[in-house]
N, C-alpha and C positions, 0 to 999 in steps of 0.2 A: 504493500500500500504506500510505501514511501515514494516510489517513483510516480505513482498516480497523483499523490499529493503535490509533488514538485511540479508536475505538468499542469495541474489545476491552478496552483498559485501563480505560476509563470504566465499562463494564458490570461488569467484575471488581471494581473498587474499590467501586462502589456496592453490589454484592452483599455483599462482606465487611463494609462499614460498616453496612449495614442489618441484617445478621444479628447483628453485635455489639451494635447498639442494641436489637434485640428481646430478645437474651439478657440484657442488663442490666436491662431493664424487665419482661420477661415479662408482658405485659398479660393480665389475667385469672388470673394464677397460673401457676407453673411446671408444674403437673400438666397444664394445658391444652396445653402445648407439648412433651409427651412421649408417645411411643407405642412399642409393641413391634413390632419388625420381624418378618420371616418366621422368623427363628431364635429369637425370644423375647427379644432384647436390647433394652434401652431406648435409644431414639434421640431426638434433638431434631428439632423441626419448623421451626426458624427458617429453614432454608435455602430452603424452598419460597416463602414470601412474599417473602423477601429477593431471590431470583433473579427472581421475577415482577415485582416493583417495579422492579428495576434494568434489566431488559430492556425493560419498557414505557417507562421514561424514556429510555433510550439509543436504542431503536428509534424512539420518538416524535421524538427530535431529528433523525433522518434523514427519517422519514416519519410525520406525525401519524396517518395511517390505519393504518399498521402498529402504531404505539404503542397505539392504541385497541384493535385486535384482540388484541394481546398482553395488555393489561390486562383485557379482558373474559374471555379464556381463563383467566387467572389467578384472577379472581373466581369464575368458574363452577367451576373446580377446587377453590378454597377452600371453596365451598359444599358440594361433594361430599365433601371431606375431613372436614367437620364433620357435616353432616346425614346423610351416607351412610356414616359410619364403620362402623356395625354392619350394613350391608346387604350380604348375601352375594351378591346378584345381580350378574352381570358381563355385559358385552356389550350391544350395541344391542338384540338380539332380546328379552332379558329385560326391559329397561326399556320397550320399545315394547309388549310384551305386557301389562305392568302398566298402561301408559297406556290401552290398549284396555279394560281392566277398571275404569278410572276412578281409578287411583292415579297421581299425579304424583310420580315418584321423583326423587331428587337427580340420578341419572344422566340422566333425561330432560331436566331443566332444563339440565344441562351440555351435552347433545347439541344441543338447539335453540338455546341461548344462544351457544355457540361457532360453530355453523353460521351463525347470523344475523350475528354479528360478522365472520365471514369474508366473507360476501356483501357486507356494507356496505364493508369494507375493499377488496374487489375492485372495487366500483363506483368507488372513488376512484383505485385504482391502474391500472385498465385502462379503455379507451375503448369497445370493442365489447361488445355484450351477451353473446355467447358467451364471450369472454375473461373477462368479469366473473364469469360463472357458474363457469367453470373455476377462476378465482382463489379463489372462495369454497370450492370443493371442496378445493383444494390446502391452503389455510390451515387449515381445519377438520380435514382428513384428516391433515395433518402433526402437528397438536396431538394427535390421537387416537393416531397411531403412536408418538410418544415415550412416551405414557402406557402403551401396550401393552407396551413393552420395559422399563418400570420395575417389574420383578418381582424384581430382585436388586440388591444394592448397586452403585452406580456405572454400571449398564447404560444408564440414560437419559442421564446426563450424557456418558458416553463416546460414545454414539450421536450426540448433538448435535455433539460435536467432530468425529467422523468424517464426518458428513453435511454439516456446515457448511464444512469445510476446502476442498473444491473451489470453493465459491462465493467464497472470498477471492481467487481468481485473476482474477475478473471485475472490471471497473470499474463504478462507479456505485452506486446506492442498494442494490441487491441484495447486493453484497459487504459494505457497511457494516452492513446489518441482520444478515447472517450472522455478522459479527464480534461483534455485541452478544450473540447467543445463545451463541457460543463463549466469550466472556469470562465470562459468568455460569456456564456449565457448568464451565469450568476452575476457577472460584473455589469451587464446591461439591464438586467431584469428590474431593478428598482426604478430607474428612469423610464423604462418602457411601460411598466405598470402605472406609474404616476403620470403618464401621457406628457412627459417632457421630451421624450426621444422615441424614435422608431428605428428598427434595424433594416427595414426595407428588404428588397430582393438581395442586396449585397450581403447583408449579414445572414439572412435566412438560408440562402443557398450555400454559403460557406459553412455555416454551422451544420447544416444537413449533410453536406459532403463529408465533413469530419465524422459524423455519426456513422455514415455508410462505410467509410474507410475503417473505422473501429470494428464494425461488424465483419468486414472482409478479413481484417488481420486476426480476428479472434475466433473465426468459425471455419469448419470444414464444409464439405459438399452439402450435407444435409441442412446445416444452418444457412448456407447461402441460398439454397432452393427455397426454404421457408421465408426468408427475408425478401428474396426477389419476388415471390408470389405476393407478399404483403404490399410491397411498394407499387407493384404493377396494378394491383386491385385498387389501391389508393389513387393512382393516376387515372384509371378508367372511371372511377366514381368521384373524381376531384371536386366537382360542383357540390355533391352531397357532403363530402368531407368538410369543405369550407362553410357550407350552410349550417352544418351541425355545430361547428365552432361558434358561428355567429349567434345561434340560438342559445348555446351555453353561456355566451357572453351577455345575454339578457336583452339583445336587440335583434 
């Protein structure tokens, strides 16, 4: 548990320090770092890039492949946060439909970018071709799942804490990677719940990719199949997943 504790504290500290540095500098102007949430309240966006960077560094310290997957997921999420901020289309089907019509949306870039990163990471984390494919599905699917539940304050970060906690009981790289996701989630949760900040697609995808990488590093074929089935089901019923979270949020 000592290694998990170190990874958790490192990730949390990096998240807080990076968020503080971004808030102090506000690259591009403070208005670029503000957005209205679902209730029309002004929130800061520093927590997303801060958590993504912290988890990429902390997970990369354990497994470079996991760190790269987290970083790419965060970058793709950041692109969607900016280029797709005014795009009302949601879900894979909408973005794939637009792609068939010749339009490359930010959501499509995110879909293919994170999927590719998951497959590349899986190629380094697993040895057999089927396991590598399953690993890619788990990493990309977990990134998508955390983003699906990020529809109300604190839901994504709380989900990361809940889903990552069982992984801490395992030994090895999987437990350490899970701890990095949990450390960043714990660091942003108070401001997220208090509607002072939001993690956006940047943070949600990065935290989810870290959870997926933790699953891949800590499971064999049977565990990979089970988790892959779960994230694929969540993607297929994505609208229902998000709506359930909204209802639980009281609105």
